[in-house]
SERO-4910 file (N, C-alpha, C, O; in steps of 0.05 Angstrom, whole numbers):
BEGIN
 pado doro    nc1    nc2    nc3   cac1   cac2   cac3    cc1    cc2    cc3    oc1    oc2    oc3
  Met    A     16    -24      0      0      0      0     17     25      0     11     45    -14
  Leu    A     39     24     15     57     47     17     70     53    -10     75     76    -17
  Leu    A     76     32    -25     88     36    -52     69     50    -71     78     63    -90
  Trp    A     43     47    -67     24     60    -84     18     89    -75     16    106    -92
  Leu    A     17     93    -50      9    120    -39     34    138    -34     31    162    -35
  Gly    A     57    126    -30     81    141    -24     88    163    -44     91    186    -37
  Pro    A     90    156    -70     97    176    -90     76    199    -91     84    222    -94
  Gly    A     51    193    -89     30    213    -89     33    232    -65     29    256    -68
  Leu    A     39    221    -42     43    237    -18     67    256    -21     66    279    -13
  Phe    A     88    246    -34    112    263    -38    105    286    -57    114    308    -53
  Val    A     89    280    -78     81    301    -97     64    322    -82     68    346    -86
  Leu    A     45    313    -67     28    332    -52     44    348    -32     39    372    -29
  Ala    A     63    336    -18     79    350      1     97    371    -13     99    394     -4
  Gly    A    108    364    -36    124    383    -52    108    406    -62    117    429    -61
  Ala    A     83    401    -71     66    422    -80     59    441    -57     58    465    -61
  Gly    A     54    429    -34     48    446    -10     72    464     -3     68    487      5
  Val    A     96    454     -4    120    470      2    122    493    -19    128    515    -11
  Ile    A    118    487    -44    121    507    -65    100    529    -60    106    553    -62
  Ile    A     75    522    -55     54    541    -50     60    558    -25     56    582    -25
  Ala    A     70    545     -4     76    560     21     99    580     16     98    602     26
  Arg    A    119    572      1    142    590     -4    133    613    -22    143    636    -18
  Arg    A    115    609    -41    106    631    -57     90    651    -41     93    675    -45
  Ala    A     75    642    -22     59    660     -5     78    678     12     72    701     16
  Val    A    100    667     22    119    682     38    133    703     21    137    725     30
  Val    A    140    696     -3    154    714    -21    137    738    -29    146    760    -31
  Arg    A    111    733    -33     93    755    -41     89    775    -18     82    798    -24
  Asp    A     93    767      7     88    785     29    111    805     34    107    823     50
  Ile    A    133    802     21    156    819     25    152    844      7    151    842    -17
  Pro    A    150    868     20    146    892      4    172    900    -10    194    895     -1
  Asp    A    169    914    -33    192    924    -47    203    949    -32    188    966    -24
  Ala    A    229    950    -29    242    972    -16    250    993    -36    261    986    -57
  Ala    A    244   1018    -31    252   1040    -49    281   1046    -45    292   1044    -23
  Leu    A    294   1054    -66    322   1062    -65    325   1090    -53    309   1108    -59
  Ser    A    346   1094    -37    351   1121    -28    364   1137    -51    372   1126    -71
  Ala    A    367   1163    -47    379   1180    -67    408   1171    -73    417   1171    -96
  Glu    A    422   1164    -52    450   1155    -55    452   1129    -70    469   1126    -87
  Glu    A    433   1111    -64    433   1085    -78    425   1089   -108    436   1076   -125
  Arg    A    407   1108   -113    400   1113   -141    424   1124   -157    428   1117   -180
  Gln    A    439   1142   -144    463   1153   -157    483   1132   -163    495   1131   -184
  Arg    A    487   1114   -144    507   1092   -147    498   1074   -170    514   1066   -186
  Leu    A    472   1068   -171    462   1050   -192    465   1064   -219    473   1050   -238
  Ala    A    459   1089   -221    462   1104   -246    491   1103   -255    497   1100   -279
  Ala    A    510   1107   -236    538   1107   -243    547   1079   -253    562   1077   -273
  Leu    A    537   1058   -240    544   1031   -249    533   1025   -276    546   1013   -293
  Leu    A    508   1033   -281    496   1028   -307    510   1044   -329    514   1033   -351
  Lys    A    518   1068   -323    532   1085   -343    559   1072   -349    568   1071   -372
  Glu    A    573   1062   -328    599   1049   -332    596   1024   -349    613   1018   -365
  Gly    A    574   1009   -345    570    985   -361    565    991   -390    573    975   -407
  Lys    A    551   1013   -396    545   1020   -424    570   1029   -439    572   1025   -463
  Glu    A    589   1040   -424    614   1050   -437    632   1027   -446    649   1032   -463
  Arg    A    628   1004   -435    646    981   -442    638    969   -468    650    950   -477
***
């Protein structure tokens, strides 16, 4: 009986873990960049385009 139900239980458990992790990731708010961070990002992007 375990050989028949075992794989299905593993699939259900894996699906539950994936769904639970997605819910946690969605709850994290996006952080806005500070003015200093925006300047640093702009400098890095400009440097990358020059190459």
